[in-house]
N, CA, C and O atoms as a printed pandas DataFrame, in Angstrom:
     atom_number atom_name residue_name chain_id  residue_number  x_coord  y_coord  z_coord
0              1         N          MET        A               1   72.802   40.325   49.534
1              2        CA          MET        A               1   71.433   39.747   49.934
2              3         C          MET        A               1   70.318   39.670   48.848
3              4         O          MET        A               1   69.440   38.813   48.743
4              5         N          LEU        A               2   70.550   40.759   48.066
5              6        CA          LEU        A               2   69.547   40.587   46.900
6              7         C          LEU        A               2   69.910   39.704   46.096
7              8         O          LEU        A               2   69.039   39.424   45.272
8              9         N          ALA        A               3   70.899   39.122   46.002
9             10        CA          ALA        A               3   71.929   38.297   45.011
10            11         C          ALA        A               3   70.985   37.218   45.684
11            12         O          ALA        A               3   69.898   36.996   45.150
12            13         N          GLU        A               4   71.315   36.604   46.721
13            14        CA          GLU        A               4   70.522   35.576   47.386
14            15         C          GLU        A               4   69.095   35.496   47.359
15            16         O          GLU        A               4   68.603   34.375   47.230
16            17         N          SER        A               5   68.402   36.419   47.450
17            18        CA          SER        A               5   66.955   36.381   47.238
18            19         C          SER        A               5   66.535   35.935   45.851
19            20         O          SER        A               5   65.556   35.212   45.667
20            21         N          LEU        A               6   67.478   36.491   44.678
21            22        CA          LEU        A               6   67.040   36.282   43.538
22            23         C          LEU        A               6   67.394   34.837   43.243
23            24         O          LEU        A               6   66.634   34.087   42.630
24            25         N          LYS        A               7   68.477   34.513   43.668
25            26        CA          LYS        A               7   69.023   32.806   43.617
26            27         C          LYS        A               7   67.688   31.796   44.174
27            28         O          LYS        A               7   67.299   30.768   43.620
28            29         N          THR        A               8   67.194   32.348   45.283
29            30        CA          THR        A               8   66.414   31.777   45.973
30            31         C          THR        A               8   64.918   31.719   44.861
31            32         O          THR        A               8   64.512   30.737   44.240
32            33         N          ILE        A               9   64.473   32.775   44.885
33            34        CA          ILE        A               9   63.283   33.365   43.169
34            35         C          ILE        A               9   63.465   32.187   42.398
35            36         O          ILE        A               9   62.768   31.176   42.311
36            37         N          ARG        A              10   64.479   32.493   41.882
37            38        CA          ARG        A              10   64.925   31.244   40.727
38            39         C          ARG        A              10   64.750   29.880   41.019
39            40         O          ARG        A              10   64.255   29.023   40.287
40            41         N          MET        A              11   65.329   29.722   42.482
41            42        CA          MET        A              11   65.626   28.020   42.271
42            43         C          MET        A              11   63.875   27.503   42.470
43            44         O          MET        A              11   63.363   26.419   42.191
44            45         N          LYS        A              12   63.304   28.649   43.011
45            46        CA          LYS        A              12   61.534   28.223   43.280
46            47         C          LYS        A              12   60.529   28.371   42.206
47            48         O          LYS        A              12   59.377   27.968   42.048
48            49         N          LEU        A              13   61.422   29.139   41.472
49            50        CA          LEU        A              13   60.577   29.309   40.046
50            51         C          LEU        A              13   61.058   28.140   38.545
51            52         O          LEU        A              13   60.412   27.878   37.530
52            53         N          THR        A              14   62.066   27.791   38.877
53            54        CA          THR        A              14   62.800   26.428   38.149
54            55         C          THR        A              14   62.267   25.342   39.088
55            56         O          THR        A              14   61.957   24.382   38.383
56            57         N          ASN        A              15   62.060   25.119   40.212
57            58        CA          ASN        A              15   61.148   23.980   40.655
58            59         C          ASN        A              15   59.745   24.020   40.178
59            60         O          ASN        A              15   59.324   23.034   39.572
60            61         N          LEU        A              16   58.926   25.097   40.389
61            62        CA          LEU        A              16   57.623   25.923   40.273
62            63         C          LEU        A              16   57.620   25.286   38.359
63            64         O          LEU        A              16   56.566   24.832   37.913
64            65         N          MET        A              17   58.484   25.331   37.744
65            66        CA          MET        A              17   58.593   25.275   35.982
66            67         C          MET        A              17   58.394   23.655   35.595
67            68         O          MET        A              17   57.705   23.154   34.707
68            69         N          ARG        A              18   59.530   22.827   36.913
69            70        CA          ARG        A              18   59.407   21.619   36.682
70            71         C          ARG        A              18   58.423   20.660   37.111
71            72         O          ARG        A              18   58.305   19.536   36.621
72            73         N          ASP        A              19   57.712   21.139   38.049
73            74        CA          ASP        A              19   56.745   20.720   38.594
74            75         C          ASP        A              19   55.262   20.492   37.762
75            76         O          ASP        A              19   54.480   19.554   37.604
76            77         N          ILE        A              20   55.360   21.979   37.312
77            78        CA          ILE        A              20   54.353   21.929   35.934
78            79         C          ILE        A              20   54.596   21.196   34.657
79            80         O          ILE        A              20   53.737   20.668   33.951
80            81         N          SER        A              21   55.831   21.235   34.465
81            82        CA          SER        A              21   56.211   20.413   33.507
82            83         C          SER        A              21   55.605   18.833   33.585
83            84         O          SER        A              21   54.754   18.306   32.868
84            85         N          ASN        A              22   56.404   18.249   34.786
85            86        CA          ASN        A              22   55.933   17.079   35.161
86            87         C          ASN        A              22   54.260   16.929   34.891
87            88         O          ASN        A              22   53.689   16.247   34.040
88            89         N          GLN        A              23   53.790   17.668   35.753
89            90        CA          GLN        A              23   51.971   17.860   35.741
90            91         C          GLN        A              23   51.596   17.656   34.356
91            92         O          GLN        A              23   50.676   16.878   34.103
92            93         N          VAL        A              24   52.227   18.290   33.401
93            94        CA          VAL        A              24   51.793   18.283   31.729
94            95         C          VAL        A              24   52.213   17.086   31.279
95            96         O          VAL        A              24   51.528   16.384   30.535
96            97         N          ASP        A              25   53.519   16.732   31.755
97            98        CA          ASP        A              25   53.531   15.394   31.049
98            99         C          ASP        A              25   52.692   14.126   31.306
99           100         O          ASP        A              25   52.345   13.332   30.432
100          101         N          GLU        A              26   52.437   14.049   32.515
101          102        CA          GLU        A              26   51.487   12.816   33.119
102          103         C          GLU        A              26   49.968   13.168   32.379
103          104         O          GLU        A              26   49.099   12.334   32.124
104          105         N          GLY        A              27   49.928   14.147   32.202
105          106        CA          GLY        A              27   48.177   15.015   31.698
106          107         C          GLY        A              27   48.114   14.380   30.063
107          108         O          GLY        A              27   47.165   13.937   29.417
108          109         N          VAL        A              28   49.624   14.559   29.711
109          110        CA          VAL        A              28   49.735   14.332   28.022
110          111         C          VAL        A              28   49.625   12.332   28.042
111          112         O          VAL        A              28   48.946   11.692   27.238
112          113         N          ASP        A              29   50.282   11.859   28.904
113          114        CA          ASP        A              29   50.907   10.588   29.089
114          115         C          ASP        A              29   49.537    9.669   28.670
115          116         O          ASP        A              29   49.334    8.700   27.938
116          117         N          GLN        A              30   48.728   10.520   29.543
117          118        CA          GLN        A              30   47.292    9.632   30.038
118          119         C          GLN        A              30   46.247    9.842   29.346
119          120         O          GLN        A              30   45.284    9.076   29.310
120          121         N          LEU        A              31   46.366   11.108   28.614
121          122        CA          LEU        A              31   45.483   11.243   27.344
122          123         C          LEU        A              31   45.972   10.810   26.215
123          124         O          LEU        A              31   45.244   10.718   25.227
124          125         N          SER        A              32   47.017   10.542   26.186
125          126        CA          SER        A              32   47.643    9.511   24.857
126          127         C          SER        A              32   47.281    7.909   24.851
127          128         O          SER        A              32   47.278    7.237   23.819
128          129         N          LYS        A              33   47.052    7.524   25.835
129          130        CA          LYS        A              33   46.940    6.270   26.382
130          131         C          LYS        A              33   45.220    5.963   26.210
131          132         O          LYS        A              33   44.925    4.785   26.008
132          133         N          GLY        A              34   44.194    6.874   26.275
133          134        CA          GLY        A              34   42.654    7.131   26.576
134          135         C          GLY        A              34   42.860    7.591   24.899
135          136         O          GLY        A              34   41.941    7.034   24.298
136          137         N          VAL        A              35   43.390    8.090   24.287
137          138        CA          VAL        A              35   42.718    8.298   22.656
138          139         C          VAL        A              35   42.485    7.018   21.960
139          140         O          VAL        A              35   41.315    6.723   21.713
140          141         N          PRO        A              36   43.542    6.124   21.571
141          142        CA          PRO        A              36   42.946    4.869   21.342
142          143         C          PRO        A              36   41.978    4.113   21.922
143          144         O          PRO        A              36   41.445    3.150   21.369
144          145         N          THR        A              37   41.751    4.475   22.919
145          146        CA          THR        A              37   40.344    3.971   23.356
146          147         C          THR        A              37   39.149    4.709   22.704
147          148         O          THR        A              37   38.233    4.164   22.088
148          149         N          LEU        A              38   39.312    6.141   22.953
149          150        CA          LEU        A              38   37.948    6.530   22.504
150          151         C          LEU        A              38   37.864    6.738   21.161
151          152         O          LEU        A              38   36.755    6.887   20.648
152          153         N          SER        A              39   39.055    6.778   20.382
153          154        CA          SER        A              39   39.015    6.783   18.611
154          155         C          SER        A              39   38.435    5.353   18.340
155          156         O          SER        A              39   37.701    5.255   17.357
156          157         N          GLN        A              40   38.750    3.873   19.331
157          158        CA          GLN        A              40   38.094    2.981   18.882
158          159         C          GLN        A              40   36.365    2.767   19.292
159          160         O          GLN        A              40   35.740    2.013   18.548
160          161         N          ARG        A              41   35.839    3.224   20.106
161          162        CA          ARG        A              41   34.855    3.626   20.612
162          163         C          ARG        A              41   34.210    4.118   19.322
163          164         O          ARG        A              41   33.275    3.572   18.737
164          165         N          THR        A              42   35.055    5.593   18.851
165          166        CA          THR        A              42   34.049    6.070   17.902
166          167         C          THR        A              42   34.182    5.785   16.740
167          168         O          THR        A              42   33.636    6.529   15.925
168          169         N          ALA        A              43   35.012    4.514   16.210
169          170        CA          ALA        A              43   34.950    4.436   14.999
170          171         C          ALA        A              43   33.838    3.047   15.277
171          172         O          ALA        A              43   33.302    2.628   14.251
172          173         N          GLU        A              44   33.532    2.445   16.379
173          174        CA          GLU        A              44   32.579    1.147   16.649
174          175         C          GLU        A              44   31.267    1.545   16.369
175          176         O          GLU        A              44   30.445    0.915   15.704
176          177         N          GLN        A              45   31.093    2.837   17.021
177          178        CA          GLN        A              45   29.372    3.655   17.417
178          179         C          GLN        A              45   29.144    3.730   16.028
179          180         O          GLN        A              45   28.109    3.070   15.947
180          181         N          PRO        A              46   29.457    4.148   14.692
181          182        CA          PRO        A              46   28.440    3.976   13.840
182          183         C          PRO        A              46   28.351    2.372   13.467
183          184         O          PRO        A              46   27.489    2.154   12.616
184          185         N          ALA        A              47   28.835    1.576   13.778
185          186        CA          ALA        A              47   28.513    0.251   13.367
186          187         C          ALA        A              47   27.567   -0.215   14.062
187          188         O          ALA        A              47   26.592   -0.813   13.607
188          189         N          SER        A              48   27.790    0.031   15.239
189          190        CA          SER        A              48   26.735   -0.219   16.273
190          191         C          SER        A              48   25.570    0.769   16.070
191          192         O          SER        A              48   24.529    0.189   16.377
192          193         N          VAL        A              49   25.458    1.382   15.878
193          194        CA          VAL        A              49   24.075    2.251   15.055
194          195         C          VAL        A              49   23.526    1.635   13.635
195          196         O          VAL        A              49   22.345    1.304   13.542
196          197         N          ASP        A              50   24.463    1.492   12.502
197          198        CA          ASP        A              50   24.159    0.701   11.440
198          199         C          ASP        A              50   23.011   -0.555   12.308
199          200         O          ASP        A              50   21.880   -0.820   11.901
200          201         N          GLY        A              51   23.567   -1.079   13.357
201          202        CA          GLY        A              51   23.378   -2.695   13.383
202          203         C          GLY        A              51   22.214   -2.668   13.892
203          204         O          GLY        A              51   21.418   -3.602   13.800
204          205         N          LEU        A              52   21.904   -1.140   14.731
205          206        CA          LEU        A              52   20.616   -1.098   15.208
206          207         C          LEU        A              52   19.926   -0.454   14.333
207          208         O          LEU        A              52   18.749   -0.343   14.677
208          209         N          VAL        A              53   20.159   -0.018   13.414
209          210        CA          VAL        A              53   18.976    0.717   12.424
210          211         C          VAL        A              53   18.791   -0.652   11.680
211          212         O          VAL        A              53   17.622   -0.618   11.298
212          213         N          ALA        A              54   19.305   -1.749   11.309
213          214        CA          ALA        A              54   19.288   -2.626   10.614
214          215         C          ALA        A              54   18.181   -3.547   11.307
215          216         O          ALA        A              54   17.171   -3.955   10.733
216          217         N          ASN        A              55   18.505   -3.788   12.530
217          218        CA          ASN        A              55   17.358   -4.601   13.357
218          219         C          ASN        A              55   16.255   -3.915   12.924
219          220         O          ASN        A              55   15.725   -4.182   11.846
220          221         N          VAL        A              56   15.826   -2.991   13.715
221          222        CA          VAL        A              56   14.637   -1.949   13.763
222          223         C          VAL        A              56   13.861   -2.012   12.718
223          224         O          VAL        A              56   12.636   -1.923   12.803
224          225         N          THR        A              57   14.834   -2.255   11.052
225          226        CA          THR        A              57   14.260   -2.302    9.523
226          227         C          THR        A              57   13.568   -3.799    9.648
227          228         O          THR        A              57   12.404   -4.103    9.390
228          229         N          ARG        A              58   14.674   -4.663   10.136
229          230        CA          ARG        A              58   13.906   -5.935    9.765
230          231         C          ARG        A              58   12.920   -6.282   10.552
231          232         O          ARG        A              58   12.082   -7.061   10.095
232          233         N          ILE        A              59   12.763   -5.705   12.146
233          234        CA          ILE        A              59   11.782   -5.956   12.825
234          235         C          ILE        A              59   10.378   -5.257   12.416
235          236         O          ILE        A              59    9.216   -5.612   12.616
236          237         N          THR        A              60   10.847   -4.296   11.863
237          238        CA          THR        A              60    9.252   -3.416   11.064
238          239         C          THR        A              60    8.712   -4.754   10.116
239          240         O          THR        A              60    7.733   -5.462   10.354
240          241         N          SER        A              61    9.502   -4.843    9.171
241          242        CA          SER        A              61    9.217   -5.873    8.089
242          243         C          SER        A              61    8.518   -7.099    8.489
243          244         O          SER        A              61    7.590   -7.760    8.025
244          245         N          GLN        A              62    9.375   -7.181    9.630
245          246        CA          GLN        A              62    8.167   -8.362   10.211
246          247         C          GLN        A              62    6.988   -8.446   11.000
247          248         O          GLN        A              62    6.388   -9.470   11.324
248          249         N          ILE        A              63    6.705   -7.211   11.288
249          250        CA          ILE        A              63    5.816   -6.667   11.827
250          251         C          ILE        A              63    4.566   -6.558   10.449
251          252         O          ILE        A              63    3.455   -7.077   10.339
252          253         N          LYS        A              64    5.193   -5.825    9.716
253          254        CA          LYS        A              64    3.959   -5.620    8.396
254          255         C          LYS        A              64    4.033   -6.882    7.805
255          256         O          LYS        A              64    3.637   -6.847    6.640
256          257         N          ASP        A              65    4.429   -8.091    8.219
257          258        CA          ASP        A              65    4.265   -9.206    7.424
258          259         C          ASP        A              65    3.428  -10.206    8.409
259          260         O          ASP        A              65    2.653  -11.112    8.105
260          261         N          SER        A              66    3.746   -9.850    9.381
261          262        CA          SER        A              66    2.680  -10.561   10.367
262          263         C          SER        A              66    0.985   -9.809   10.355
263          264         O          SER        A              66    0.035  -10.467   10.779
264          265         N          ALA        A              67    0.798   -8.362    9.809
265          266        CA          ALA        A              67    0.321   -7.780    9.831
266          267         C          ALA        A              67   -0.623   -8.336    8.614
267          268         O          ALA        A              67   -1.826   -8.480    8.831
268          269         N          VAL        A              68   -0.181   -8.583    7.595
269          270        CA          VAL        A              68   -0.697   -8.819    6.516
270          271         C          VAL        A              68   -1.262  -10.237    6.746
271          272         O          VAL        A              68   -2.330  -10.666    6.310
272          273         N          ARG        A              69   -0.453  -10.821    7.427
273          274        CA          ARG        A              69   -0.746  -12.611    7.687
274          275         C          ARG        A              69   -2.405  -12.517    8.603
275          276         O          ARG        A              69   -3.529  -12.839    8.218
276          277         N          CYS        A              70   -1.962  -11.975    9.835
277          278        CA          CYS        A              70   -3.281  -11.632   10.631
278          279         C          CYS        A              70   -4.621  -11.224    9.671
279          280         O          CYS        A              70   -5.645  -11.885    9.844
280          281         N          GLN        A              71   -4.620  -10.114    8.637
281          282        CA          GLN        A              71   -5.219   -9.825    7.987
282          283         C          GLN        A              71   -6.145  -11.295    7.142
283          284         O          GLN        A              71   -7.293  -11.739    7.167
284          285         N          ASP        A              72   -5.054  -11.585    6.566
285          286        CA          ASP        A              72   -5.044  -13.091    5.684
286          287         C          ASP        A              72   -6.293  -13.854    6.482
287          288         O          ASP        A              72   -7.399  -14.204    6.071
288          289         N          ALA        A              73   -5.642  -13.972    7.833
289          290        CA          ALA        A              73   -6.139  -15.078    8.561
290          291         C          ALA        A              73   -7.753  -14.579    9.153
291          292         O          ALA        A              73   -8.694  -15.372    9.166
292          293         N          SER        A              74   -7.861  -13.270    9.583
293          294        CA          SER        A              74   -9.368  -13.037    9.327
294          295         C          SER        A              74  -10.297  -13.069    8.531
295          296         O          SER        A              74  -11.480  -13.145    8.862
296          297         N          GLU        A              75   -9.776  -13.003    7.108
297          298        CA          GLU        A              75  -10.464  -12.880    5.986
298          299         C          GLU        A              75  -11.061  -14.490    6.195
299          300         O          GLU        A              75  -12.250  -14.797    6.275
300          301         N          LEU        A              76   -9.972  -15.347    6.253
301          302        CA          LEU        A              76  -10.395  -17.108    6.037
302          303         C          LEU        A              76  -11.501  -17.144    7.271
303          304         O          LEU        A              76  -12.640  -17.552    7.040
304          305         N          VAL        A              77  -11.124  -16.713    8.545
305          306        CA          VAL        A              77  -11.990  -16.884    9.665
306          307         C          VAL        A              77  -13.324  -16.410    9.105
307          308         O          VAL        A              77  -14.263  -17.205    9.126
308          309         N          ASP        A              78  -13.529  -14.960    8.512
309          310        CA          ASP        A              78  -15.004  -14.809    8.049
310          311         C          ASP        A              78  -15.279  -16.329    7.292
311          312         O          ASP        A              78  -15.707  -17.373    7.786
312          313         N          ARG        A              79  -14.861  -16.020    5.909
313          314        CA          ARG        A              79  -14.924  -17.061    5.167
314          315         C          ARG        A              79  -15.563  -18.788    5.603
315          316         O          ARG        A              79  -16.484  -19.462    5.142
316          317         N          ALA        A              80  -14.732  -18.985    6.503
317          318        CA          ALA        A              80  -15.074  -20.203    7.074
318          319         C          ALA        A              80  -16.590  -20.071    8.017
319          320         O          ALA        A              80  -17.406  -20.993    8.015
320          321         N          ASN        A              81  -16.792  -18.867    8.750
321          322        CA          ASN        A              81  -18.161  -18.566    9.349
322          323         C          ASN        A              81  -19.120  -18.753    8.317
323          324         O          ASN        A              81  -20.044  -19.517    8.598
324          325         N          GLY        A              82  -19.117  -18.077    6.847
325          326        CA          GLY        A              82  -20.115  -18.172    6.177
326          327         C          GLY        A              82  -20.344  -19.325    5.800
327          328         O          GLY        A              82  -21.525  -19.636    5.646
328          329         N          TYR        A              83  -19.411  -20.206    5.565
329          330        CA          TYR        A              83  -19.831  -21.659    5.078
330          331         C          TYR        A              83  -20.461  -22.368    6.277
331          332         O          TYR        A              83  -21.371  -23.192    6.196
332          333         N          ALA        A              84  -19.916  -21.983    7.310
333          334        CA          ALA        A              84  -20.671  -22.690    8.478
334          335         C          ALA        A              84  -22.226  -22.322    8.537
335          336         O          ALA        A              84  -23.111  -23.149    8.750
336          337         N          SER        A              85  -22.439  -20.864    8.300
337          338        CA          SER        A              85  -24.018  -20.559    8.383
338          339         C          SER        A              85  -24.307  -21.087    7.191
339          340         O          SER        A              85  -25.328  -21.771    7.261
340          341         N          GLU        A              86  -23.724  -21.045    5.885
341          342        CA          GLU        A              86  -24.200  -22.098    4.787
342          343         C          GLU        A              86  -25.073  -23.431    5.107
343          344         O          GLU        A              86  -26.245  -23.794    5.004
344          345         N          ALA        A              87  -23.879  -23.929    5.539
345          346        CA          ALA        A              87  -24.137  -25.284    6.259
346          347         C          ALA        A              87  -25.209  -25.425    7.025
347          348         O          ALA        A              87  -26.077  -26.227    6.680
348          349         N          ASP        A              88  -25.352  -24.627    8.272
349          350        CA          ASP        A              88  -26.353  -24.708    9.256
350          351         C          ASP        A              88  -27.658  -24.935    8.338
351          352         O          ASP        A              88  -28.490  -25.811    8.575
352          353         N          ILE        A              89  -27.726  -24.054    7.285
353          354        CA          ILE        A              89  -29.284  -23.655    6.665
354          355         C          ILE        A              89  -29.047  -24.859    5.830
355          356         O          ILE        A              89  -30.228  -25.203    5.890
356          357         N          LYS        A              90  -28.730  -25.405    5.401
357          358        CA          LYS        A              90  -28.434  -26.708    4.507
358          359         C          LYS        A              90  -29.005  -27.612    5.195
359          360         O          LYS        A              90  -29.957  -28.297    4.821
360          361         N          MET        A              91  -28.197  -27.685    6.720
361          362        CA          MET        A              91  -28.785  -29.424    7.580
362          363         C          MET        A              91  -30.186  -28.616    7.585
363          364         O          MET        A              91  -30.890  -29.192    6.755
364          365         N          VAL        A              92  -30.813  -27.673    8.080
365          366        CA          VAL        A              92  -32.342  -27.513    8.560
366          367         C          VAL        A              92  -32.833  -27.541    7.558
367          368         O          VAL        A              92  -33.944  -28.044    7.723
368          369         N          GLN        A              93  -32.553  -27.086    5.707
369          370        CA          GLN        A              93  -33.156  -27.575    4.805
370          371         C          GLN        A              93  -33.276  -29.771    4.908
371          372         O          GLN        A              93  -34.283  -30.480    4.915
372          373         N          LEU        A              94  -32.104  -30.079    4.954
373          374        CA          LEU        A              94  -32.213  -31.386    4.482
374          375         C          LEU        A              94  -32.905  -32.482    5.680
375          376         O          LEU        A              94  -33.311  -33.631    5.506
376          377         N          THR        A              95  -32.869  -31.739    6.814
377          378        CA          THR        A              95  -33.687  -31.892    8.252
378          379         C          THR        A              95  -35.058  -32.098    7.913
379          380         O          THR        A              95  -35.599  -33.182    8.131
380          381         N          ASP        A              96  -35.710  -31.049    7.349
381          382        CA          ASP        A              96  -36.810  -30.605    7.124
382          383         C          ASP        A              96  -37.052  -31.373    5.755
383          384         O          ASP        A              96  -38.108  -32.005    5.767
384          385         N          ALA        A              97  -36.552  -31.437    4.948
385          386        CA          ALA        A              97  -36.806  -32.699    3.351
386          387         C          ALA        A              97  -36.781  -33.757    4.351
387          388         O          ALA        A              97  -37.934  -34.010    4.701
388          389         N          THR        A              98  -35.992  -34.408    4.893
389          390        CA          THR        A              98  -35.929  -35.824    5.566
390          391         C          THR        A              98  -37.369  -35.919    6.307
391          392         O          THR        A              98  -37.987  -36.983    6.272
392          393         N          LYS        A              99  -37.884  -34.796    6.970
393          394        CA          LYS        A              99  -38.985  -35.448    8.029
394          395         C          LYS        A              99  -40.312  -35.159    6.859
395          396         O          LYS        A              99  -41.440  -35.543    7.169
396          397         N          TYR        A             100  -40.112  -34.570    5.724
397          398        CA          TYR        A             100  -41.512  -34.559    4.484
398          399         C          TYR        A             100  -41.356  -35.477    4.374
399          400         O          TYR        A             100  -42.066  -36.206    5.067
400          401         N          ILE        A             101  -40.335  -36.151    3.445
401          402        CA          ILE        A             101  -40.237  -37.513    2.735
402          403         C          ILE        A             101  -40.734  -38.475    4.044
403          404         O          ILE        A             101  -41.421  -39.414    3.641
404          405         N          ASP        A             102  -40.622  -38.466    4.930
405          406        CA          ASP        A             102  -41.130  -39.319    6.315
406          407         C          ASP        A             102  -42.216  -39.447    6.029
407          408         O          ASP        A             102  -42.771  -40.523    5.807
408          409         N          GLN        A             103  -42.712  -38.343    5.985
409          410        CA          GLN        A             103  -44.303  -37.803    6.310
410          411         C          GLN        A             103  -45.095  -38.459    5.237
411          412         O          GLN        A             103  -46.129  -39.111    5.378
412          413         N          LYS        A             104  -44.482  -38.201    4.199
413          414        CA          LYS        A             104  -44.981  -38.462    2.498
414          415         C          LYS        A             104  -44.824  -40.173    2.584
415          416         O          LYS        A             104  -45.732  -40.969    2.345
416          417         N          CYS        A             105  -43.869  -40.407    2.861
417          418        CA          CYS        A             105  -43.453  -42.013    2.169
418          419         C          CYS        A             105  -44.103  -43.229    3.290
419          420         O          CYS        A             105  -44.488  -44.397    3.230
420          421         N          CYS        A             106  -43.988  -42.417    4.063
421          422        CA          CYS        A             106  -44.814  -43.551    5.561
422          423         C          CYS        A             106  -45.561  -42.565    6.643
423          424         O          CYS        A             106  -45.092  -41.896    7.564
424          425         N          PRO        A             107  -46.472  -42.681    6.326
425          426        CA          PRO        A             107  -47.431  -41.806    7.360
426          427         C          PRO        A             107  -47.501  -42.762    8.592
427          428         O          PRO        A             107  -47.431  -42.226    9.698
428          429         N          ASN        A             108  -47.615  -43.961    8.531
429          430        CA          ASN        A             108  -48.011  -44.372    9.685
430          431         C          ASN        A             108  -46.534  -44.526   10.864
431          432         O          ASN        A             108  -46.488  -45.004   11.997
432          433         N          ARG        A             109  -45.512  -43.929   10.051
433          434        CA          ARG        A             109  -44.264  -44.869   10.775
434          435         C          ARG        A             109  -44.271  -43.620   12.303
435          436         O          ARG        A             109  -43.877  -43.920   13.430
436          437         N          SER        A             110  -44.843  -42.219   11.871
437          438        CA          SER        A             110  -44.557  -41.665   13.235
438          439         C          SER        A             110  -45.739  -41.956   14.275
439          440         O          SER        A             110  -45.765  -41.273   15.299
440          441         N          LYS        A             111  -46.749  -42.964   14.060
441          442        CA          LYS        A             111  -47.588  -43.022   15.113
442          443         C          LYS        A             111  -46.484  -44.677   15.874
443          444         O          LYS        A             111  -46.947  -44.971   16.976
444          445         N          LEU        A             112  -45.856  -45.168   15.660
445          446        CA          LEU        A             112  -44.972  -46.514   16.176
446          447         C          LEU        A             112  -44.501  -45.956   17.425
447          448         O          LEU        A             112  -43.782  -46.625   18.169
């Protein structure tokens, strides 16, 4: 009877070890299938980060260029406003001069 009990225990332990071995094999198989994908993603990640850094650097440069252009445009608008103000003053002076000439040259013209 003791021999039979030991035989049963040995058989159950053997079956348990086979089950554990099969589960370990399945886990190793799944892991080995996933490693290339993980490895590929890990290898691609620095390239993606480098691409992102390059894009951010390019956008930053474009923003700086745009800021410079906006400043230049603002200065041109200020200069154009100055020219317009000078033109207004000169137009008033021209109008006044024309009226003065009309009054001196043709005093009777305003009576017509």
